[in-house]
N, C-alpha and C positions, 0 to 999 in steps of 0.2 A: 744843208741837211740839218734838220732840227733834232736835237737830242733831248728827250724828256728826262728831267732830273727829279727823282722822287726823294723826299726826306722822310726818315722814320722818327716818330716821336718816341722819346725814351719813356719806359714804364715808370709809374710813380714808385718811389722807394721811401723807406723810413730813414729818418735821420738818426744819427748816433744818440742824440738827446732823447728822442722818442723811444729808442730801444732801451736805454737806461731806465727811463721812467716805467716802462712796461715790466722790466725785470724787477725793479724795486717793488712795484705793486704786487706782482706774482709772489715775490718772496714774503711780503707781509701777509698775504692771504694764506700761503702755505704754512707760515709760522703759527697763524691763528688756528688753522685746522689741526696742526700737529699738537698744539697745546690742548685743544678740546679733546682730541683722540686719546692722548696719554693721560689726561685728567680722568676721563671715563674709564680707561684701563686700570688706573690706580684705584679708583673707587670700586671697580669690579673685583679686583684682587683683595682689597680690604674687606669687602662684604663676604667674599668667599671664605677668607680666613676666619672671619667672625663666626660664620655658620659652621665651619669645620671645627672650630674650638668649642662651640656650644653643643654640638651633636653628642660627644661623649657624656657631658653632664646631663643632658636630657635623657639619654639612654640609661644612665646610672640612676637617676631619679625614678624613671619608669620601672626599672628592675626592682629597686627597693620597695616601691609601692606595691608592686605585684607580689613580691615575696611576703611582705607583712600582711597584706590584705587577705592572703590565703593561708594564714597561720593555722596550724593544726593544734588542737588542745593537747597538752602534755598528759602523760600518765598511762599511755597504752604500751603495747608490746614494742611498737616501732616509733613511738613518739617521744621518748626521753623527757627529762625535766627541762624547764626553761629557767636556767640559773646563770646569773651574771657573776656570782661569787665563785664559781668553779669552772672558769674557762679552761677547756682542755688543751688549748694551744696546739690543736691538731695542725695548725699552719702558723708559721712565724708572723708576728705582728698582728695577731687577731685583735679586733676592736669591738666585736659583738659576741654575744653568746651564741652557741649553736641552737638553732631552732628548726622545727620541721614545717614545711609548707607543701601545699598540694597543688602547685601550679605547673607540675611537669606535663610534658606532652605525651599522650598515649596514642600510639598507632601500631600498625602491624609490623613496622620495621624497628620499633623501639623495644629493647629487652627489659626496660624498667617500668615500674608503675609511676603514677603521677606524684607519689610522695617523695620528697627530697629533704635531705639534711643540709642546711645552709649556714654559713657564717661569713663574715666580712673581715678583711685584713688590709693593713698598709705595709708594703714592703719597699725596700730601697729600689730605686730605678737602676736599670742596667747602664743607662747613659749617665755618667757621673756629672755631666754638665747640665742635665735637666734639673729644673727646680721642683722641689716637693717630692712626694712619694707616689708610688703606684697603688691605686685602690683596686683591690681584686675581690671577687666573690668565689668562695670555696664551696663546692657543692659535691655531695655524695649521693648518688642515685641507687647504689646497691646496698640496701639497708639490711639484707639478710645474707652476708658473706658466708661462704662454706666453712672457712677456718678462722681467718683473721679479718679484721675490718679493712675494707678497701680505703686507701688514702684519698682524701678529697681532691677533686679536679679543680685547679685554679682557673678562673675566667677573668680576663682583664676587663675592667670597667672604664677607668680613666687615669690620667696622669696629673701631676701638679697639685696634689692634695697635701695639706699640712696636718690636719687632724680630723677625726670622725668621732662624734659623741652620740651615744644612744641614751634616751631618757624614757621613763615609763610612768604613765598616768594611772593612779589608783582610784580616781574618782574625786579626790580632794586636792592632790598636789602631784608635781612631777618628781620622780625619784630617779636616782642614778643607778639603782640596783633593782633586781627582781629575783625572787626565788619561789618557784611554784611548789616546792616540797613543803614549805611552811604554810600552815593553815591560816586562812583569812580570819582576822579578828572579828569581823562582823558576821560572817556566815559559818565559820568553823570548817569550811571546805578547803581541801588542798587541790593542787593542779589548776589553780586559777591563773588567768592571764590578765595583763593590764587592759584598761579600757581604750588606751591609745598608746602608740609608740612614736616618739619624736627622734628624728635623726638630723644632726647638724653636721654639715660638711664644710670645713674651713679650707678654702683654696690657698695654696702657697702664694706668697707675694711675688710680684714680677720684679724684673731687674731694677726698674725705676720707682717701685713702690716704697713707701715709708710706713711707719707705724700709724701716721695720720690718714694715709690714703688706703690702708688695708681694708678690703671689702668685707662686708658682713657675711657670716656663714650662710650657706644655702640650707634652709630649714624645711624638713619634710615631716608632716604630721599625718599618721595613718590611723584611723579609728579601727579598733579590733572588734568586729561584730560578733564573732563566735565567743561564747562565754559558757562556763560550766553551769550545769543545773544545780540549784541549791535546794535544801529542804523547804526553805521559805517559798520558793517558786512552786515546788511540788504541792505544798499545802494549799497555796492559793489556787492552783489549777484544779484540785479536788473540790 
């Protein structure tokens, strides 16, 4: 009686050395991918932080430009004088004179006209660990109150500001003051406005900044296109 004996070939298998080599290669590839991924993530977070930090400053610059570009001539019933020598301190830390601007929004849901009384101020931050001061815009839209003047409404602009300086160009030089109640020496007219207004915003230094690395102030120059009519202009027109 013949018995058929069959033999089974063993399946090919990896040796321990091959498994170790594959594991090491996989770990190297994974480490490289991990480094690229976290490098991109850190770059993304840094870029997002830079954008978030720049947005308040851009908004502040745009707001100041809009306010000054729509400056209303002083001297009317609702336009008061433009005086830096008599800051009313309607709000603590005021760094600009009160002035009137016509950039308000008028629609069927707004109770006020487009004329607004605006000033700027620096106030201490509520967060004592924060650097610098809070830069705010104080606006009063109700210019004809029934009995007493309505207090201005503070609007937050940005944090981390050290100082804000306003300057006024009279056609020849920049001045640190302006008083529209004093007659212009060249025209004899009152209620004149400067030809341009410059605003310098000095940001507070960071934790690692020194006097040598302190950044230059952000400078905004806004030409004032509206001007009072003078007798010389009237005579030339005739």
